[in-house]
Each structure stands twice: as structure tokens, then as C-alpha cells.
BALOBA-1460 file (C-alpha; in Angstrom, 3 decimals):
// residues 296
<rec num="1" residu="m" x="-4.680" y="5.843" z="-1.397"/>
<rec num="2" residu="t" x="-2.141" y="8.496" z="-0.283"/>
<rec num="3" residu="g" x="-1.600" y="9.462" z="3.544"/>
<rec num="4" residu="f" x="0.549" y="12.446" z="5.175"/>
<rec num="5" residu="g" x="0.237" y="13.308" z="8.969"/>
<rec num="6" residu="a" x="3.094" y="14.781" z="11.248"/>
<rec num="7" residu="a" x="2.756" y="15.286" z="15.362"/>
<rec num="8" residu="e" x="4.968" y="15.588" z="17.729"/>
<rec num="9" residu="a" x="4.614" y="14.640" z="21.659"/>
<rec num="10" residu="v" x="6.815" y="16.638" z="24.887"/>
<rec num="11" residu="g" x="7.640" y="15.392" z="27.932"/>
<rec num="12" residu="d" x="9.673" y="15.790" z="30.672"/>
<rec num="13" residu="g" x="12.692" y="17.248" z="28.940"/>
<rec num="14" residu="c" x="12.060" y="15.536" z="26.138"/>
<rec num="15" residu="r" x="10.314" y="16.154" z="21.975"/>
<rec num="16" residu="i" x="9.755" y="13.325" z="19.830"/>
<rec num="17" residu="h" x="8.665" y="14.649" z="16.766"/>
<rec num="18" residu="v" x="7.503" y="12.039" z="13.440"/>
<rec num="19" residu="e" x="6.296" y="12.630" z="10.226"/>
<rec num="20" residu="l" x="4.220" y="9.490" z="8.104"/>
<rec num="21" residu="r" x="3.636" y="8.955" z="4.848"/>
<rec num="22" residu="s" x="1.588" y="6.239" z="3.350"/>
<rec num="23" residu="v" x="0.855" y="4.505" z="0.111"/>
<rec num="24" residu="n" x="-1.241" y="1.270" z="-1.574"/>
<rec num="25" residu="h" x="0.611" y="-1.948" z="-0.707"/>
<rec num="26" residu="r" x="-0.590" y="-5.444" z="-0.455"/>
<rec num="27" residu="f" x="0.796" y="-6.301" z="3.029"/>
<rec num="28" residu="l" x="1.819" y="-4.095" z="5.375"/>
<rec num="29" residu="d" x="5.114" y="-2.611" z="4.403"/>
<rec num="30" residu="i" x="6.715" y="-0.982" z="7.678"/>
<rec num="31" residu="s" x="10.061" y="1.724" z="6.979"/>
<rec num="32" residu="l" x="11.525" y="3.296" z="9.917"/>
<rec num="33" residu="r" x="14.086" y="6.463" z="9.887"/>
<rec num="34" residu="l" x="15.223" y="6.846" z="13.795"/>
<rec num="35" residu="p" x="17.602" y="8.595" z="15.220"/>
<rec num="36" residu="r" x="20.274" y="6.433" z="17.689"/>
<rec num="37" residu="p" x="18.270" y="7.348" z="20.976"/>
<rec num="38" residu="l" x="15.467" y="5.890" z="19.329"/>
<rec num="39" residu="l" x="16.367" y="2.871" z="17.940"/>
<rec num="40" residu="a" x="15.814" y="0.480" z="21.325"/>
<rec num="41" residu="f" x="12.329" y="1.421" z="20.695"/>
<rec num="42" residu="e" x="11.518" y="-0.305" z="17.160"/>
<rec num="43" residu="d" x="9.904" y="-3.034" z="18.524"/>
<rec num="44" residu="t" x="7.281" y="-0.881" z="20.064"/>
<rec num="45" residu="i" x="7.083" y="1.372" z="17.068"/>
<rec num="46" residu="k" x="5.614" y="-1.173" z="15.076"/>
<rec num="47" residu="s" x="4.211" y="-3.205" z="17.387"/>
<rec num="48" residu="r" x="1.666" y="0.294" z="17.273"/>
<rec num="49" residu="l" x="1.962" y="0.472" z="13.849"/>
<rec num="50" residu="r" x="0.672" y="-3.251" z="13.431"/>
<rec num="51" residu="e" x="-2.598" y="-2.038" z="15.838"/>
<rec num="52" residu="r" x="-3.751" y="0.896" z="14.070"/>
<rec num="53" residu="v" x="-2.625" y="-0.011" z="10.335"/>
<rec num="54" residu="d" x="-3.779" y="-3.275" z="8.387"/>
<rec num="55" residu="r" x="-1.996" y="-2.661" z="4.757"/>
<rec num="56" residu="g" x="-0.127" y="-0.182" z="2.767"/>
<rec num="57" residu="r" x="3.437" y="1.124" z="2.873"/>
<rec num="58" residu="v" x="4.075" y="3.075" z="5.810"/>
<rec num="59" residu="s" x="7.658" y="5.053" z="6.165"/>
<rec num="60" residu="m" x="7.947" y="6.869" z="9.229"/>
<rec num="61" residu="n" x="10.818" y="9.654" z="10.065"/>
<rec num="62" residu="f" x="11.326" y="10.222" z="13.664"/>
<rec num="63" residu="g" x="12.979" y="13.061" z="15.453"/>
<rec num="64" residu="y" x="14.613" y="13.331" z="19.385"/>
<rec num="65" residu="e" x="15.158" y="16.539" z="21.082"/>
<rec num="66" residu="t" x="15.888" y="16.734" z="24.751"/>
<rec num="67" residu="r" x="17.360" y="19.594" z="27.190"/>
<rec num="68" residu="d" x="19.975" y="17.361" z="28.599"/>
<rec num="69" residu="e" x="22.859" y="16.216" z="26.573"/>
<rec num="70" residu="l" x="22.481" y="12.981" z="25.282"/>
<rec num="71" residu="e" x="25.834" y="11.674" z="25.307"/>
<rec num="72" residu="e" x="28.556" y="11.442" z="27.452"/>
<rec num="73" residu="i" x="31.869" y="11.143" z="27.285"/>
<rec num="74" residu="a" x="33.921" y="9.187" z="28.988"/>
<rec num="75" residu="l" x="37.736" y="8.351" z="29.227"/>
<rec num="76" residu="n" x="38.732" y="4.629" z="29.021"/>
<rec num="77" residu="k" x="41.705" y="5.153" z="32.648"/>
<rec num="78" residu="p" x="42.787" y="2.163" z="31.770"/>
<rec num="79" residu="l" x="43.811" y="1.846" z="28.356"/>
<rec num="80" residu="v" x="45.403" y="5.574" z="29.105"/>
<rec num="81" residu="q" x="47.700" y="4.613" z="31.871"/>
<rec num="82" residu="a" x="48.624" y="1.923" z="29.950"/>
<rec num="83" residu="y" x="49.685" y="4.753" z="26.638"/>
<rec num="84" residu="i" x="51.361" y="6.497" z="29.509"/>
<rec num="85" residu="d" x="53.400" y="4.118" z="30.754"/>
<rec num="86" residu="a" x="54.487" y="3.002" z="26.988"/>
<rec num="87" residu="s" x="55.764" y="6.418" z="26.578"/>
<rec num="88" residu="r" x="58.050" y="6.373" z="29.754"/>
<rec num="89" residu="q" x="59.707" y="3.348" z="28.919"/>
<rec num="90" residu="v" x="60.163" y="5.233" z="25.364"/>
<rec num="91" residu="a" x="61.282" y="8.108" z="26.858"/>
<rec num="92" residu="e" x="63.780" y="6.496" z="28.750"/>
<rec num="93" residu="q" x="65.326" y="4.387" z="26.081"/>
<rec num="94" residu="l" x="66.100" y="7.258" z="23.989"/>
<rec num="95" residu="g" x="67.622" y="8.567" z="27.226"/>
<rec num="96" residu="s" x="65.079" y="11.307" z="27.941"/>
<rec num="97" residu="g" x="64.730" y="9.689" z="31.253"/>
<rec num="98" residu="p" x="60.883" y="8.601" z="32.118"/>
<rec num="99" residu="d" x="59.766" y="11.976" z="33.840"/>
<rec num="100" residu="s" x="60.637" y="13.841" z="30.487"/>
<rec num="101" residu="i" x="56.734" y="13.521" z="29.595"/>
<rec num="102" residu="s" x="55.356" y="15.296" z="32.787"/>
<rec num="103" residu="d" x="57.917" y="18.479" z="31.269"/>
<rec num="104" residu="p" x="55.172" y="21.418" z="31.186"/>
<rec num="105" residu="a" x="56.674" y="21.863" z="27.049"/>
<rec num="106" residu="n" x="55.741" y="17.846" z="26.112"/>
<rec num="107" residu="v" x="52.306" y="17.297" z="27.893"/>
<rec num="108" residu="g" x="50.420" y="19.462" z="25.357"/>
<rec num="109" residu="p" x="51.627" y="17.020" z="22.169"/>
<rec num="110" residu="i" x="51.289" y="14.296" z="23.926"/>
<rec num="111" residu="v" x="47.883" y="14.786" z="25.082"/>
<rec num="112" residu="a" x="47.092" y="15.259" z="21.584"/>
<rec num="113" residu="a" x="48.472" y="12.018" z="20.535"/>
<rec num="114" residu="l" x="47.064" y="10.715" z="23.147"/>
<rec num="115" residu="l" x="43.102" y="11.405" z="23.010"/>
<rec num="116" residu="s" x="43.916" y="11.111" z="18.779"/>
<rec num="117" residu="q" x="44.392" y="7.044" z="19.660"/>
<rec num="118" residu="p" x="41.595" y="4.538" z="19.040"/>
<rec num="119" residu="d" x="39.193" y="3.962" z="22.051"/>
<rec num="120" residu="v" x="40.674" y="6.148" z="24.199"/>
<rec num="121" residu="l" x="37.324" y="8.246" z="24.375"/>
<rec num="122" residu="t" x="33.855" y="6.443" z="24.301"/>
<rec num="123" residu="r" x="30.930" y="7.618" z="23.567"/>
<rec num="124" residu="n" x="27.811" y="6.587" z="25.628"/>
<rec num="125" residu="f" x="24.127" y="7.897" z="25.740"/>
<rec num="126" residu="k" x="22.650" y="8.619" z="28.662"/>
<rec num="127" residu="a" x="19.819" y="5.935" z="30.315"/>
<rec num="128" residu="a" x="16.186" y="7.735" z="29.532"/>
<rec num="129" residu="n" x="13.078" y="6.928" z="31.062"/>
<rec num="130" residu="e" x="11.969" y="4.334" z="28.775"/>
<rec num="131" residu="d" x="7.818" y="3.951" z="29.662"/>
<rec num="132" residu="q" x="7.907" y="8.251" z="29.183"/>
<rec num="133" residu="i" x="9.533" y="7.751" z="25.701"/>
<rec num="134" residu="r" x="7.382" y="4.558" z="24.710"/>
<rec num="135" residu="s" x="4.251" y="6.851" z="26.005"/>
<rec num="136" residu="l" x="4.981" y="10.122" z="23.928"/>
<rec num="137" residu="l" x="6.395" y="7.193" z="21.206"/>
<rec num="138" residu="n" x="2.597" y="5.945" z="21.038"/>
<rec num="139" residu="e" x="0.763" y="9.811" z="21.175"/>
<rec num="140" residu="c" x="2.740" y="10.643" z="17.773"/>
<rec num="141" residu="i" x="2.286" y="7.776" z="16.134"/>
<rec num="142" residu="d" x="-2.005" y="7.900" z="16.871"/>
<rec num="143" residu="d" x="-2.070" y="11.753" z="15.975"/>
<rec num="144" residu="a" x="0.013" y="11.113" z="12.843"/>
<rec num="145" residu="i" x="-2.408" y="7.912" z="11.876"/>
<rec num="146" residu="n" x="-5.308" y="10.257" z="12.673"/>
<rec num="147" residu="q" x="-4.350" y="12.744" z="10.436"/>
<rec num="148" residu="a" x="-3.125" y="10.516" z="7.531"/>
<rec num="149" residu="d" x="-6.828" y="8.526" z="8.041"/>
<rec num="150" residu="q" x="-8.742" y="11.906" z="7.479"/>
<rec num="151" residu="m" x="-6.635" y="12.510" z="4.172"/>
<rec num="152" residu="k" x="-8.197" y="8.904" z="3.111"/>
<rec num="153" residu="e" x="-10.992" y="9.331" z="4.344"/>
<rec num="154" residu="r" x="-11.504" y="12.573" z="2.233"/>
<rec num="155" residu="e" x="-9.729" y="11.119" z="-0.755"/>
<rec num="156" residu="g" x="-11.924" y="7.976" z="-0.352"/>
<rec num="157" residu="k" x="-14.872" y="10.394" z="-0.841"/>
<rec num="158" residu="s" x="-14.222" y="11.173" z="-3.789"/>
<rec num="159" residu="l" x="-13.197" y="7.971" z="-5.346"/>
<rec num="160" residu="g" x="-16.335" y="6.782" z="-3.910"/>
<rec num="161" residu="e" x="-18.315" y="8.932" z="-6.326"/>
<rec num="162" residu="d" x="-16.374" y="8.067" z="-9.386"/>
<rec num="163" residu="l" x="-16.775" y="4.796" z="-8.210"/>
<rec num="164" residu="r" x="-20.540" y="5.037" z="-7.919"/>
<rec num="165" residu="r" x="-20.925" y="6.994" z="-10.726"/>
<rec num="166" residu="r" x="-19.063" y="4.347" z="-13.116"/>
<rec num="167" residu="l" x="-21.369" y="1.514" z="-11.402"/>
<rec num="168" residu="d" x="-24.735" y="3.301" z="-12.581"/>
<rec num="169" residu="l" x="-22.926" y="3.490" z="-16.122"/>
<rec num="170" residu="i" x="-22.843" y="-0.499" z="-16.430"/>
<rec num="171" residu="v" x="-26.135" y="-0.877" z="-14.621"/>
<rec num="172" residu="a" x="-27.436" y="1.740" z="-17.242"/>
<rec num="173" residu="s" x="-25.649" y="-0.243" z="-20.447"/>
<rec num="174" residu="l" x="-26.682" y="-3.708" z="-18.841"/>
<rec num="175" residu="g" x="-30.519" y="-2.479" z="-18.672"/>
<rec num="176" residu="n" x="-30.317" y="-2.078" z="-22.360"/>
<rec num="177" residu="v" x="-28.751" y="-4.965" z="-22.875"/>
<rec num="178" residu="e" x="-31.677" y="-7.067" z="-21.012"/>
<rec num="179" residu="r" x="-33.944" y="-5.037" z="-22.628"/>
<rec num="180" residu="l" x="-32.456" y="-6.249" z="-26.215"/>
<rec num="181" residu="a" x="-31.696" y="-9.958" z="-25.069"/>
<rec num="182" residu="p" x="-34.973" y="-11.787" z="-26.281"/>
<rec num="183" residu="r" x="-34.359" y="-9.910" z="-29.728"/>
<rec num="184" residu="v" x="-30.699" y="-12.326" z="-29.925"/>
<rec num="185" residu="p" x="-32.474" y="-15.980" z="-30.613"/>
<rec num="186" residu="d" x="-34.664" y="-14.680" z="-32.981"/>
<rec num="187" residu="e" x="-31.984" y="-12.699" z="-34.862"/>
<rec num="188" residu="a" x="-29.422" y="-15.479" z="-34.770"/>
<rec num="189" residu="k" x="-32.565" y="-17.755" z="-36.378"/>
<rec num="190" residu="a" x="-32.853" y="-15.284" z="-38.940"/>
<rec num="191" residu="n" x="-29.242" y="-15.065" z="-39.757"/>
<rec num="192" residu="l" x="-29.339" y="-19.213" z="-39.871"/>
<rec num="193" residu="r" x="-31.757" y="-18.772" z="-42.602"/>
<rec num="194" residu="a" x="-30.700" y="-16.547" z="-44.654"/>
<rec num="195" residu="r" x="-26.845" y="-18.098" z="-44.712"/>
<rec num="196" residu="l" x="-29.209" y="-21.490" z="-45.214"/>
<rec num="197" residu="a" x="-30.719" y="-20.091" z="-48.174"/>
<rec num="198" residu="k" x="-28.339" y="-18.664" z="-49.372"/>
<rec num="199" residu="l" x="-26.113" y="-21.745" z="-49.630"/>
<rec num="200" residu="t" x="-28.990" y="-24.074" z="-51.178"/>
<rec num="201" residu="d" x="-29.760" y="-20.957" z="-53.988"/>
<rec num="202" residu="g" x="-32.820" y="-20.827" z="-52.454"/>
<rec num="203" residu="g" x="-33.424" y="-24.194" z="-52.872"/>
<rec num="204" residu="e" x="-36.240" y="-26.061" z="-49.910"/>
<rec num="205" residu="v" x="-34.250" y="-27.411" z="-46.661"/>
<rec num="206" residu="d" x="-34.920" y="-29.574" z="-44.283"/>
<rec num="207" residu="a" x="-37.308" y="-28.588" z="-41.934"/>
<rec num="208" residu="q" x="-35.879" y="-31.109" z="-38.752"/>
<rec num="209" residu="r" x="-32.548" y="-30.535" z="-39.518"/>
<rec num="210" residu="l" x="-33.390" y="-26.704" z="-39.411"/>
<rec num="211" residu="a" x="-35.945" y="-26.806" z="-36.186"/>
<rec num="212" residu="q" x="-33.100" y="-28.547" z="-34.581"/>
<rec num="213" residu="e" x="-30.154" y="-25.756" z="-35.247"/>
<rec num="214" residu="v" x="-32.427" y="-23.191" z="-34.825"/>
<rec num="215" residu="a" x="-32.943" y="-24.812" z="-30.932"/>
<rec num="216" residu="i" x="-28.940" y="-25.667" z="-30.495"/>
<rec num="217" residu="l" x="-28.390" y="-22.046" z="-32.113"/>
<rec num="218" residu="a" x="-31.447" y="-20.360" z="-29.601"/>
<rec num="219" residu="d" x="-29.746" y="-22.134" z="-26.752"/>
<rec num="220" residu="r" x="-25.949" y="-20.723" z="-27.568"/>
<rec num="221" residu="s" x="-27.220" y="-17.056" z="-27.909"/>
<rec num="222" residu="d" x="-29.458" y="-17.597" z="-24.909"/>
<rec num="223" residu="i" x="-27.772" y="-14.313" z="-22.839"/>
<rec num="224" residu="t" x="-30.178" y="-14.221" z="-19.580"/>
<rec num="225" residu="e" x="-27.999" y="-16.479" z="-17.457"/>
<rec num="226" residu="e" x="-24.904" y="-14.170" z="-18.272"/>
<rec num="227" residu="c" x="-26.685" y="-10.742" z="-17.372"/>
<rec num="228" residu="v" x="-28.759" y="-12.563" z="-14.072"/>
<rec num="229" residu="r" x="-25.031" y="-12.981" z="-13.306"/>
<rec num="230" residu="l" x="-23.293" y="-9.565" z="-13.724"/>
<rec num="231" residu="r" x="-26.205" y="-8.311" z="-12.517"/>
<rec num="232" residu="s" x="-25.919" y="-9.921" z="-9.567"/>
<rec num="233" residu="h" x="-22.340" y="-8.672" z="-9.619"/>
<rec num="234" residu="l" x="-23.203" y="-5.468" z="-10.174"/>
<rec num="235" residu="k" x="-24.957" y="-5.541" z="-6.702"/>
<rec num="236" residu="q" x="-22.607" y="-7.236" z="-4.038"/>
<rec num="237" residu="f" x="-19.968" y="-4.226" z="-6.106"/>
<rec num="238" residu="g" x="-22.551" y="-1.500" z="-4.727"/>
<rec num="239" residu="a" x="-22.932" y="-3.243" z="-1.055"/>
<rec num="240" residu="t" x="-19.490" y="-3.754" z="-0.553"/>
<rec num="241" residu="m" x="-18.467" y="-0.375" z="-1.541"/>
<rec num="242" residu="r" x="-21.810" y="1.072" z="1.243"/>
<rec num="243" residu="s" x="-19.645" y="-1.483" z="3.727"/>
<rec num="244" residu="s" x="-17.670" y="-0.015" z="6.632"/>
<rec num="245" residu="q" x="-15.345" y="-3.513" z="6.233"/>
<rec num="246" residu="q" x="-12.082" y="-2.721" z="3.829"/>
<rec num="247" residu="g" x="-13.118" y="-4.608" z="0.719"/>
<rec num="248" residu="a" x="-10.460" y="-3.611" z="-2.068"/>
<rec num="249" residu="r" x="-10.041" y="-7.026" z="-2.386"/>
<rec num="250" residu="r" x="-13.587" y="-8.146" z="-3.025"/>
<rec num="251" residu="m" x="-14.126" y="-5.708" z="-5.375"/>
<rec num="252" residu="g" x="-11.330" y="-6.548" z="-7.691"/>
<rec num="253" residu="f" x="-12.863" y="-10.136" z="-7.400"/>
<rec num="254" residu="l" x="-16.033" y="-9.425" z="-8.364"/>
<rec num="255" residu="l" x="-14.966" y="-6.988" z="-11.182"/>
<rec num="256" residu="q" x="-12.876" y="-10.267" z="-12.516"/>
<rec num="257" residu="e" x="-16.422" y="-12.028" z="-12.557"/>
<rec num="258" residu="m" x="-18.239" y="-8.879" z="-14.236"/>
<rec num="259" residu="h" x="-15.499" y="-9.226" z="-16.795"/>
<rec num="260" residu="r" x="-15.551" y="-12.276" z="-17.761"/>
<rec num="261" residu="e" x="-19.408" y="-12.227" z="-17.830"/>
<rec num="262" residu="v" x="-19.490" y="-9.050" z="-20.014"/>
<rec num="263" residu="n" x="-17.356" y="-11.326" z="-22.506"/>
<rec num="264" residu="t" x="-19.708" y="-14.254" z="-22.789"/>
<rec num="265" residu="i" x="-22.445" y="-11.565" z="-23.239"/>
<rec num="266" residu="g" x="-20.439" y="-10.807" z="-26.363"/>
<rec num="267" residu="s" x="-19.463" y="-13.531" z="-27.462"/>
<rec num="268" residu="k" x="-22.490" y="-14.612" z="-27.651"/>
<rec num="269" residu="t" x="-24.356" y="-11.720" z="-29.662"/>
<rec num="270" residu="g" x="-23.548" y="-10.015" z="-32.455"/>
<rec num="271" residu="t" x="-26.041" y="-7.395" z="-31.997"/>
<rec num="272" residu="l" x="-24.684" y="-3.973" z="-33.089"/>
<rec num="273" residu="e" x="-27.008" y="-1.977" z="-30.071"/>
<rec num="274" residu="i" x="-25.411" y="-5.416" z="-27.520"/>
<rec num="275" residu="t" x="-22.134" y="-5.070" z="-29.170"/>
<rec num="276" residu="s" x="-21.846" y="-1.344" z="-28.392"/>
<rec num="277" residu="d" x="-23.301" y="-1.612" z="-24.845"/>
<rec num="278" residu="v" x="-20.412" y="-4.610" z="-24.465"/>
<rec num="279" residu="i" x="-17.791" y="-1.825" z="-24.996"/>
<rec num="280" residu="a" x="-19.002" y="0.237" z="-22.830"/>
<rec num="281" residu="m" x="-19.208" y="-1.719" z="-19.822"/>
<rec num="282" residu="k" x="-16.005" y="-3.277" z="-20.663"/>
<rec num="283" residu="e" x="-14.435" y="0.265" z="-20.725"/>
<rec num="284" residu="e" x="-16.223" y="1.443" z="-17.255"/>
<rec num="285" residu="i" x="-14.962" y="-1.968" z="-15.923"/>
<rec num="286" residu="e" x="-11.320" y="-1.156" z="-16.034"/>
<rec num="287" residu="k" x="-11.819" y="1.929" z="-15.128"/>
<rec num="288" residu="l" x="-12.968" y="0.702" z="-11.786"/>
<rec num="289" residu="r" x="-9.924" y="-1.926" z="-11.921"/>
<rec num="290" residu="e" x="-7.718" y="0.977" z="-11.720"/>
<rec num="291" residu="q" x="-9.772" y="3.259" z="-8.989"/>
<rec num="292" residu="v" x="-9.718" y="0.024" z="-7.088"/>
<rec num="293" residu="q" x="-6.436" y="-0.752" z="-6.729"/>
<rec num="294" residu="n" x="-6.287" y="2.565" z="-5.084"/>
<rec num="295" residu="l" x="-8.607" y="1.547" z="-2.047"/>
<rec num="296" residu="e" x="-7.163" y="0.016" z="0.841"/>
């Protein structure tokens, strides 16, 4: 399922806002976009997410604002002094005298040249109140997750209605199969007798051998066990849907078992009515499988 949430938290002189997007994934996959002042809190954010989210691909985009200037520009004084000393030496060698760099006409260009040199100016971020920022981050994350969960809950209700409807269709088809199941061995016997009569051109058939073959065929065409197991899987699937625990993986496993039982029922009988119900059950199981992939 898809979830989206947006939240913000305001503290003493700063504001943090976040947008959260979540889609299905087998595991918890976290992707963060953080402004520089929040980079140090990456582990804090991921820990909070792991406490609240079990699995899914979660993307979070954070913003950070403050009334104060975030950056401080500092002058690398030792490096500047070294450049000035070097400039005086160059001026003296050129015959201009070491004091020529103090001439007002030269100061502007010299200052511009100095500031353009690497590492003359350094950018530093002011130290932030870590406890406050951590508290604001947790508040933002919780609010965004709550919004995403509400969105998933609405989607889940709609999805649950569709799952229940399809489950009822399978149960109805299984009821038809169970009603017709006792006729399957008898039809198999009749078909065997007809084939043998055709092969012997209406001649007599060894009654004892025929009885043995009929017994074997009847046992092979009995679908009672498959129907019982399929009904059990359907009940477990319904119970898992009603459970408050996340059951997408269990549902996926049950659907595999359902598909196996339905396939066996189809392979054991050639009755057209049962075959029609088998096809219908396969279609609904496949649609259930597609929908379950949208669950967490």
C-alpha cells in the first residue's frame, strides 16, 4: 500500500518539516534527504523509523529553517598573514618596496586576490541544541507516519472488501465442487467401462480385473481430501484477514497452497461442471495474489 504524510515542528527559533512517502517492499528500505544541519541526526531518524515501521520503501525529505544565521564565515588569519608576507617579499624583489602593498591604491586588488585563494575563508555551521532538534525530529516523524498510516488504513479497508468478495466467490465455487464430488468416481467408472467396451468390440470383460481397475480409478479420482484442505486454507485466509497482525506473507503462502489443491482437483476430474469451477477458482486466487502484494 501507498502512504504519504507531511508534518512540521517548531521549536525555539527553528522549524523542521518533512514529507514522507512509503510504498510496498519486502524489507524496510529507508531513503533520506537531509539539509546539512541535520546530517548528524541521520541515525536518530532511522532509529525512530525502525521503531514505527516494520517494512516498506520509505522516502523522507527534510527541511530546516532558523531565525539565526546557520553559517559563520571565518578568516584563516595565519594563512592570510603568510600571503601578506609573501606579497611584501615579491614587492621588494620587484623594487617597489615592502610597504607598497599598503598603498591605498593597491589594497583593494590585493584584498580581492587574497579572498579568492583557497582556504582563506572557512564556512562553519553554528552548534545547534541537539536535544531540541532530536525532539522536533521525532515529533515530525511521528506525525508524518500517523498520516501515512491513516492513508494506508483507508486503502486497506477498500482492499479488504475486495479480498472478502473474491474469497466468497472461491468458497461458492468450492461448494459446487463438493456437491459434485461424489459423482466423480461413478463417472470415472462409466467412462472406463465405455472405453473397455469399445476396445473389445462389445465382448465380455474379465469382471475381476474390471473391478480392480475401477477401484484404482475411483481412488485416484476422489477429490474429497483436496476439498477439505482447500476449505481449511480458505478459513485460515479469512482468519488472517481479520487479524490485527500483519499477515501478507502468511496470505501469500496460503494462496500457494490453495492453488496447489485446486490444480489437483482439476487434474483428477474431467467433469465439465467441476472444470468450470476450477477455472473460476484459479482466476480468483490469482487476483487475490495480486491484491495481497499490495498489503504490508
